C-alpha positions, 0 to 999 in steps of 0.5 A: 499499500505504501509503494502504491502511494509512493507511485501515485504521489511521484506520478502526481510530481511528475505530472505537475512539473512535467506541466510547469516544464512546458510552460517553460519550453513555450516561455523559451520558444516564444522569446526565442521567436520574439528575437528572430522577429527584432533581428529580421525586423532590424535587417529589413529595416537596413536593406530598406535604407540602403535600396532607398539610397540607391533609388535616390542615386538612380533617380539623380543619375536618370535626371542628369541623362535626360538632361544630357539627352536633352542637350543632344537631341537639340545640338543634332542637326534634323539629318542626324536625328533622322538617321537616329531614328532610323537606326532605331527602328531597325536596331542598327548602331550608328556607322555600322560600329558597336555601341559605346559602352555603358557609362560613356557619352558618345559625341555627334559630328556637329557637336564636336566643333560646338563649344557646349558641354554638358 
């Protein structure tokens, strides 16, 4: 009888401590998830700031290129503009040569003697 009582007490103790340890484990999991969430939010905020800066730089570069494009259009002769339009429609490059590398400016023949610069 005493042995049966001992097992009953031990079982009762294990069940109660098991319930407490489950709660403790749940709390630890919740804390870990909160920590992961805060780290992810921080990383996302940093990435957003980097992307905002890149967008700002790209907008500035686009504006600069649009201004340069408008200047070149204004300095080009009607014949050069017609030739350019024909080339863009056929997908060709000027004078059968390869297009200039990215980031460089191609000077049209009528603008070489001009003193205007971008």
